[in-house]
N, C-alpha and C positions, 0 to 999 in steps of 0.2 A: 459437842459439835454444833456450830451454828447452822441455821438453815441458809441456803444460798442467798435468799433475799436480804439477809442481814450481813453478809460477808463483804469485806472490803479487800483491797489489794494485798494488804499484809496477811489477811486470813488465807487467801488463795496460795500464797507462797509456802505456807506450812502444810498444805494438803497433799496427800497421795491420791491415787485413783479411787480407793475404797472410801476415803473420807469425802471426796468430791461427790461420789454417788450418794452417800448418806445425806449430804447437804442438799442435793437436788430432791431426794425423796421427802425431806422435811419441809420442802417449799410447797407441797400440795398442788402441783400442776401449774406453778408460776415461774418456771425457768425458761429463759429466752436464749436461743442459740442462733447466731447469724453465721452463715457460710459466706466466705469471700474468696475470690479467685486471686491468689497471690502472684500468679504469673501474668495477670493483666495490668495494664497501666491504670493507676488509681483514678478514682472519680475526678479528683482535682489534684494538681501537682503539689508536692511538698509533704504529703502525708501518705500513709498506707490505707488501704480499704478497711483494714481491721480497726484503725483509729476512728474512721467515720462510723462504722457499725457500732463500736463501743459508745461513741458519743450519743447515738440515738437509742440506746437502751439495752443493747445485747449484754447478757451475763457471761456468755461463753462465745469464743470465736473458733470456727472451723476453717482451716486453710485447705482450699481445693487446688489441685494441680501442683502440690508441693512435692518436690523430688528430694528424697532424703540423701541421695547420692550427690546432688548438686544443690545444697540448701540456699534458697534465694527468695526474698520477698520484695516485690517491686515497691519502691518508695522507702526502703529501709537499707541503711548502710551499717555494717557491723565490722568489727576488727578482724573477724575470721568467720567463714561460712558456718562453722559449728556453733556460733553464738547467736544466730539470727532469731531463734525461738526465744532465747533468754532475753535478748534485746527487745523483742516485741512485747514480752510480758511486762518489761519495765515501762514501756510506753502506754500500754492499755490497762494494766492492772487486772487482767482477766485470765481465766484458764484458757489455754490454747491447745487445739487439737489439729490433727492432719487426716485427710482422706488417704487410705491405702486400698487399692482395688484388687479384689480376688478374681482375676481374669481366668476364665475357664476355656482351655484350648479345645474342648469338646462341645462347646455351646452350639445350639441350633440357631445360627445367625439369621436375623430378620433383615439385616442390612449390612453394607460393607463396614467393617469394624476398623477402629484406629489401633495402631500399635503403640503400646505404652513403654516408656523406659522402665527398667527394673525398679528404680527408686520410687516409682509411683505405685507399684504393685504390692500386694500383701505377702511378699516372699519373706522367709525367715530373716535374711540379711536386712531387709527394709524395716522390719519390726524391731530388730536389735538397734538399728541406727536411729529410729524414731525415739526409742527409749533413751539412747545416749544424748539426743538433742534436747531432752527434758520436756517432751510434750506431756500434757496432762491427760489427754485422751486420744485414742485413735478411732476412726470411723471406717469400718470395713463395708464399703458400698461401691456402686458403679456409676460413673459418668455415662452420658449417652454414647452409644456406639463403642462400648468396651468389651462386651461379651461376658459380663459378670453374671454368674448364676447363683441360685440359692445353695446348690451343692458345693460350689467353690467357697461361698461365704462360710458355710458350716465347717469346712476343713480349716479355713483361715481362723475362725474363732478358736478352735482347739489349739492351733499353733500359737496364736496370739496370747492365749491364757497361759500357756506353758512358758512363754518368753517374758511376758509383762507382769504376770502374777497380779498382786494388788496395787502395784506402783502406778499403773496407767489404766484409766477407765476404758472399757471396750464397748463401743457402739457398733451394731451390725444390722444390716438389712438393706432392702432395695426400695427406692422411692419412685422408680419408673422401670421400664423394661430393660434399659441398658443394652438394647440391640439384640435381645434374645427372644426368639419367636414365641415360645410357650410360657414365658414369664412376663407378660405385659398385660396392661389393662386389669381386668378382673382376676387374672391368674397370676399376678405378681407374687402373692404370698397367701398362706393358709394358716389356720390355727395350729396344725401339726408342725408346720415349718417354724413358726415363731417359738413354739414350745421346745423344739430341738435346738434352736439357737440359744435359748436360755439355759437349757441343760448342759450345753457345750461350754458355757462359761461367759457368755456375753452379759455385761452389766445392764446394757440398755438395748432394746430392740427397736430398730428404725422401721417405721411403717409409712406408707404414703398418706399424706394429710387428707382429711375428708374433702372431697370435691377436687382433688388434684389430678387424679387419673380416672378413666372410665370405671365405674363400678365401686368406687370408694365412698360408699354411703356412710352416714352416721351409724346406722345399725351394724354394718359389717365391721367398721373400724372399732366400734365399742366392743364387739365380740373378740376381735383380735387383741385389743388392749387387755381384756379380761383374761385371755389365755396367757398373755405375757405375765400379768400380775400373779396368776396362779402358780407360776413357776418361780416366783420371787424376784423377777427382773423388773426393770423400769421400761416405760414405753416413750418413744420419741415419734412425733408426727412431723413429716417433712414436706415442705413445699419445694419440689424440685422440678417444676414444670413451667417455669418462667412466670408463674402467677405472682411471684414476688414483685412483678412490675404491673400488677393489676390495680384497679381502682381501690380507694380507701375502703369503700363499703364492702367490696369483695373480701379484702383482707380481714376486716372485722368479723364478717360472717364465718369465714373459715376458722378464725381464731376461737370463736365461741363454740363452734361445733367440735373442734378438736379438744377443747377443754371438756365439753360434755362427754366426749368419747372416753376421757380419762387420761389424756396425755400427761406425762410427767415433765417432758421437755418439749418445747415448741421450736421447731427449726424453720428458718426462712432462708431461701436459697440465694444464689449469687448472680442471677441472670435478669435482674430488674433494670439495673444500669450497667456500666462497664465493670463487670466483675464483682458486683455488689447488688443487694436488693435496693429498690428505691428507698433511700434512708428513712423517709417519713413513714414508710410501711412497717419498718422495724418498730418505730415508736407507736404507731397505731395498733399494731398487733399486741405489743407489750401492754398498752393501756387497756385493751379489750380483755386481757386475761388477768390483769392485776391492778388496774387503775392507775391514776396519775401519781399516787403516793409512791409506789415502788418503782414506777417507771422514771419519775423525775429524780428520785434518790440515786438510782443507778446511773442516770445521765450526768448527774451533778457531782457525785462523790469523787474526791481527789484521789489520784493514784498514790498520794503520800499518806493516805490513811491506813 
């Protein structure tokens, strides 16, 4: 198995979830994941936000607000809705994942919550449909104002593992409070919680990036990553607090601190521009964690390779 750094489009088409995880692990903290909002009008007409993110150095693309019951990606036309993920893979030559949200009806809400369609939640039907759509990974997490809790995430991991097995990589965790009163700021996650996520079957545990929410210091994040690794899982540090629209210097600082903390995958969110990070910030983050060599190769490699 190649490391993710050396994979091209033809390699990704041959991978299942377990192999994708292995490729990430072999890259030693140099995997770049960009989240894009596929329900938003793209940055510029004529392309998808996924294509822009890929062009600026992302190894993996995570689709936010993707509804598996009504598959649609703004900027992309497909012969049938069930083919949109497959068509996007052809365009970008990258692994594609979707967010599915483990909404907790018993959450202690800190604000008025949004009501999500079933196709965006981590229900059994949604997980089955995501698998049928040929996604490479799912991310069990919460957008703002959704009422996603760690308890619901844990239950969803077990369900997802039963349904997806090794065919689809499972990422799980919270990058911000998601509208829950007692799981925000310094209380979003603990070492015990991340260990339980890993034991339940998550391949990758999502953590708030260093400096992204109050209390996410380098020392605390490093301890959380260590707890994840002790359980044999990988760690993803996520920028989900609109800092994907921050200055270059801020992005570079966060990138290096997340790498020092031990992140295996570096996530950058979708709220810098319209449904996408500031594209240059994807490139600057990537350059900070792996230099121009691997960044430029990812940007320049043809989808026909």
